[in-house]
Residue, then its C-alpha position, 0 to 999 in steps of 0.5 A: m499500500s502506498e504512503q498516501v493511502q496509508a496516510i488517508l487511512q490513518a486520517v480516516r480512523g481519527l474521524t468522528p462518527a459524523q465525519l464518517a457518515e459525511l465521507r461515506i456519502a461523498l464516496t458513494a457520490l464518486e462511484p458513478l464516476a468511477e463506473s462511467e470511465p471506460d474500462k481500459r481492457l475494452l479500449v485495448h481490445s477494441i483497438q486491437g480489433k480495428y488494427r489487428r492486421v497492423p504489425t505493431s512489434s519491433e520483431s515484426f518490423l525487423r523481420r519485414k525489414q530484412e525481407d525488403l533488404k533481401l529483395e533489394s540485394m537480389p540482382 
């Protein structure tokens, strides 16, 4: 756990019951915002689907370049 999260937890432990109730309300209000953010995995998969035939790895690029060089060096 990060130091920042640990500091937050320590501060939360020191809250009064009324402050805890207020914090719960505030956190509940944030939940819809978190749910509305696009899931990164879905975004990645949608991009992969659209560009699945586009070679992206450096190994693939080097393999194509070697093939090109072979073709260029042929008489």
